[in-house]
VOVEX-189388 format. One line per 8 residues: number of its first residue (from 0); their letters; for each residue z, x, y of C-alpha. Coordinates in steps of 0.1 Angstrom, whole numbers, padded with zeros to 4 digits. Example, Ala and Ser with C-alpha at 12.3 -4.5 7.8 and 13.67 -1.06 7.14 Angstrom:
2
0 = as = 0078,0123,-0045; 0071,0137,-0011
! end
This chain:
354
0 = mkfqvlsi = -0160,-0012,0007; -0132,-0033,0022; -0106,-0019,0045; -0068,-0026,0048; -0043,-0013,0075; -0009,-0004,0059; 0025,0000,0075; 0056,0013,0058
8 = ighaphpl = 0076,0007,0090; 0087,0044,0094; 0115,0047,0121; 0122,0084,0125; 0122,0103,0158; 0088,0113,0172; 0081,0145,0156; 0073,0162,0191
16 = tgqlpssa = 0094,0144,0217; 0124,0133,0195; 0122,0099,0210; 0131,0070,0189; 0120,0035,0197; 0143,0005,0192; 0140,-0015,0160; 0129,-0044,0179
24 = drladvie = 0100,-0022,0197; 0090,-0008,0163; 0087,-0041,0146; 0068,-0055,0175; 0045,-0028,0172; 0036,-0036,0136; 0030,-0073,0142; 0007,-0064,0173
32 = vgvaaeel = -0012,-0039,0153; -0017,-0064,0126; -0030,-0090,0150; -0053,-0064,0166; -0064,-0055,0129; -0077,-0090,0124; -0094,-0091,0158; -0112,-0059,0148
40 = gydayavg = -0126,-0072,0115; -0102,-0055,0090; -0098,-0073,0057; -0062,-0069,0050; -0030,-0059,0066; -0001,-0046,0044; 0034,-0039,0049; 0056,-0017,0026
48 = erhagafl = 0091,-0022,0013; 0118,0006,0016; 0154,0003,0012; 0164,0040,0018; 0154,0065,0044; 0140,0062,0079; 0123,0030,0075; 0125,-0006,0089
56 = sssptvvl = 0106,-0023,0059; 0135,-0035,0039; 0123,-0074,0045; 0087,-0073,0042; 0087,-0111,0038; 0101,-0117,0072; 0075,-0093,0088; 0046,-0109,0067
64 = galaartt = 0059,-0144,0078; 0056,-0133,0114; 0020,-0119,0108; 0011,-0151,0089; 0020,-0172,0120; 0000,-0150,0143; -0032,-0146,0122; -0057,-0168,0105
72 = riklltgv = -0081,-0149,0084; -0068,-0112,0075; -0053,-0109,0038; -0017,-0102,0040; -0005,-0077,0013; 0025,-0056,0006; 0026,-0020,-0002; 0047,-0022,-0024
80 = tvvaildp = 0068,-0049,-0035; 0094,-0032,-0054; 0098,-0055,-0081; 0119,-0032,-0104; 0149,-0037,-0080; 0145,-0075,-0072; 0150,-0108,-0089; 0117,-0121,-0101
88 = vrvaedya = 0129,-0157,-0094; 0134,-0148,-0057; 0102,-0129,-0056; 0083,-0159,-0068; 0098,-0182,-0044; 0096,-0160,-0013; 0060,-0148,-0018; 0047,-0183,-0028
96 = tldqisrg = 0064,-0197,0005; 0044,-0171,0023; 0013,-0179,0003; 0016,-0216,0014; 0023,-0205,0051; -0007,-0183,0051; -0029,-0208,0032; -0036,-0185,0003
104 = rielvigk = -0038,-0150,0021; -0009,-0134,0002; -0015,-0108,-0024; 0012,-0085,-0039; 0011,-0047,-0047; 0040,-0040,-0069; 0057,-0007,-0078; 0089,0011,-0086
112 = gaeaghfd = 0089,0022,-0051; 0089,0059,-0034; 0126,0061,-0028; 0148,0068,-0056; 0178,0058,-0037; 0173,0022,-0040; 0182,0019,-0076; 0218,0031,-0068
120 = lfgldeer = 0218,0006,-0039; 0210,-0023,-0061; 0234,-0011,-0090; 0205,-0004,-0113; 0199,0026,-0137; 0169,0047,-0124; 0165,0060,-0160; 0154,0024,-0167
128 = qwdlqkek = 0129,0019,-0139; 0097,0015,-0161; 0117,-0011,-0183; 0128,-0028,-0153; 0093,-0030,-0137; 0077,-0043,-0169; 0100,-0070,-0177; 0105,-0082,-0142
136 = yellrrlw = 0066,-0082,-0135; 0060,-0101,-0167; 0086,-0129,-0158; 0071,-0132,-0123; 0038,-0136,-0139; 0050,-0165,-0159; 0070,-0180,-0131; 0037,-0182,-0111
144 = seenvdwe = 0014,-0193,-0137; 0037,-0219,-0157; 0060,-0246,-0153; 0094,-0255,-0172; 0096,-0218,-0181; 0120,-0208,-0208; 0129,-0171,-0210; 0152,-0145,-0221
152 = gefrpalk = 0152,-0109,-0214; 0175,-0077,-0207; 0180,-0074,-0171; 0189,-0109,-0157; 0202,-0142,-0171; 0182,-0163,-0194; 0162,-0191,-0178; 0158,-0227,-0193
160 = nvttvprp = 0131,-0251,-0182; 0126,-0234,-0148; 0100,-0242,-0122; 0100,-0223,-0090; 0090,-0239,-0058; 0071,-0239,-0038; 0041,-0232,-0061; 0014,-0208,-0048
168 = yagvprvw = -0011,-0222,-0024; -0041,-0222,-0047; -0034,-0205,-0081; -0015,-0174,-0089; -0019,-0146,-0062; -0036,-0116,-0071; -0011,-0088,-0081; -0022,-0051,-0077
176 = hgsatsln = -0002,-0023,-0094; 0008,0006,-0072; 0005,0040,-0087; 0012,0073,-0074; 0024,0097,-0102; 0028,0081,-0136; 0004,0066,-0162; 0030,0037,-0167
184 = spdlaarh = 0016,0016,-0137; -0021,0019,-0147; -0013,0010,-0182; 0007,-0021,-0171; -0022,-0033,-0148; -0048,-0026,-0174; -0027,-0045,-0200; -0027,-0076,-0179
192 = gdplftan = -0061,-0073,-0164; -0050,-0066,-0131; -0064,-0044,-0104; -0048,-0008,-0094; -0037,0005,-0060; -0037,0044,-0062; -0015,0060,-0036; -0038,0087,-0026
200 = avqpraay = -0014,0100,-0001; 0001,0132,-0009; -0013,0148,-0041; -0048,0164,-0046; -0077,0142,-0056; -0076,0152,-0092; -0041,0138,-0097; -0050,0103,-0086
208 = akliahyr = -0085,0104,-0105; -0065,0110,-0136; -0045,0079,-0130; -0077,0057,-0122; -0095,0072,-0153; -0065,0062,-0175; -0066,0027,-0160; -0103,0023,-0165
216 = erfeaygh = -0102,0034,-0201; -0072,0012,-0210; -0085,-0018,-0191; -0115,-0017,-0214; -0094,-0009,-0245; -0072,-0041,-0238; -0102,-0061,-0240; -0111,-0068,-0204
224 = dparahva = -0144,-0068,-0186; -0147,-0033,-0169; -0165,-0049,-0140; -0131,-0067,-0131; -0113,-0034,-0129; -0108,-0031,-0090; -0093,-0001,-0076; -0079,0005,-0041
232 = agsggllv = -0069,0038,-0027; -0046,0048,0002; -0049,0076,0026; -0023,0099,0042; -0030,0090,0077; -0057,0085,0099; -0065,0107,0132; -0101,0104,0148
240 = adsaeqav = -0116,0127,0173; -0151,0133,0186; -0154,0164,0166; -0137,0187,0140; -0126,0214,0167; -0112,0185,0189; -0092,0170,0158; -0077,0204,0151
248 = aryrelye = -0069,0210,0188; -0055,0175,0196; -0036,0171,0165; -0025,0202,0147; 0009,0203,0166; 0016,0166,0157; 0005,0168,0123; 0023,0199,0113
256 = akvrqsfr = 0055,0188,0130; 0054,0155,0110; 0049,0176,0077; 0080,0196,0085; 0101,0164,0096; 0092,0145,0064; 0099,0175,0041; 0124,0163,0014
264 = phlegkag = 0139,0195,-0001; 0159,0178,-0028; 0125,0165,-0042; 0106,0199,-0039; 0085,0204,-0068; 0086,0167,-0078; 0049,0153,-0077; 0043,0127,-0051
272 = yntpfrti = 0068,0134,-0026; 0061,0164,-0005; 0026,0171,0006; 0012,0205,-0003; -0013,0203,0027; 0011,0220,0053; -0016,0230,0078; -0041,0204,0095
280 = edaiadgp = -0068,0226,0081; -0056,0221,0047; -0053,0184,0054; -0089,0182,0067; -0104,0202,0039; -0086,0189,0008; -0059,0164,0015; -0064,0127,0013
288 = qligspqq = -0056,0124,0053; -0085,0110,0072; -0085,0134,0100; -0116,0147,0121; -0148,0135,0134; -0160,0100,0125; -0188,0116,0101; -0161,0140,0084
296 = iidkilgy = -0140,0108,0077; -0171,0088,0064; -0177,0119,0042; -0143,0120,0029; -0140,0085,0021; -0173,0084,0004; -0165,0114,-0015; -0133,0097,-0028
304 = hevyghdl = -0155,0068,-0038; -0177,0089,-0059; -0146,0098,-0079; -0125,0066,-0077; -0152,0039,-0075; -0127,0019,-0054; -0134,-0014,-0037; -0107,-0013,-0009
312 = qsitvdgf = -0095,0017,0014; -0062,0014,0029; -0056,0034,0062; -0025,0041,0081; -0023,0046,0119; 0015,0047,0127; 0025,0075,0105; 0022,0103,0129
320 = gleraeqi = 0040,0088,0160; 0012,0076,0179; 0021,0049,0206; 0008,0013,0199; -0022,0016,0223; -0035,0046,0206; -0029,0031,0171; -0053,0002,0181
328 = etlqrfae = -0077,0026,0198; -0078,0046,0166; -0083,0013,0145; -0111,0001,0171; -0129,0037,0165; -0125,0034,0128; -0139,-0001,0127; -0169,0006,0151
336 = eiapavrr = -0178,0042,0141; -0167,0046,0106; -0162,0014,0085; -0200,0000,0089; -0215,0033,0075; -0189,0033,0045; -0195,-0004,0039; -0233,0001,0038
344 = aapstlwd = -0229,0030,0015; -0204,0016,-0008; -0207,-0023,-0007; -0177,-0042,-0028; -0177,-0079,-0038; -0138,-0079,-0036; -0126,-0111,-0017; -0161,-0125,-0013
352 = av = -0163,-0161,-0019; -0127,-0166,-0022
! end
């Protein structure tokens, strides 16, 4: 198993104290935690992209550029690049530039995004989101893999003899397809022989298992080698304590206040938005959240691995309002007490010899 740290750079008041850090301080936290993640041996660090809601991740290329300058080894991913609302020419240019700066450490996770409001913001029809996603991704593939591209589509002006610059550092960067609720993303990933990154953040395990099973079935049906069907999985947040009892006592109020704060009534009943795991006991028992003792968390990740067969586990430490020092402490405990056991039990060749 490989391990990634993800931040979508939430910027809401602390769920218990109501305190809100400045934007500058919040962004500094993300960069410093990314630097610490490399020092602690994590394989990847990812930054999300949101254009609506209480987030500061509208410009992930800028944040990843800062991280590229402060790190030397760790893979730098997105989580996700909202390709459906973006110009593929600009995406190709921006991320190839980052790929050059980082000397080949950039990988994209693309998706339509988890905040529907961004379609209106960019003057796009949300009803066409999957058409937008497909067309723009397929143009991005061509721009990175070909030169002198001639192209015509529905959602942007035609291109004639276009070669985007810079070119990627050492071949086309890997592109994952983020998947939370729909079979569209798994199918698009399978069609092109790309890996799948399932959100595994809000819904019960069976919902994500369905997406992954569909992806693996379609991957082989499209003629690709099943051994190349890499899968990654997110998590609904990480909170580590010495025992299950200490986890409940220490984090109950924080977890349940955060659930109330993040509840979106206008999306009630829509899959993938509001967690059904409202109490900390529910989250520990059945939710994707990694909360509890080190052994509990090891067991939960390996339980997911039995169902998902995933190569990469993503964790998040800044979703509940922990201060920077506690975020880094949590990452250190995970790296020392949890990751080695999971790596031994579920080895992966992802990123080996790359």
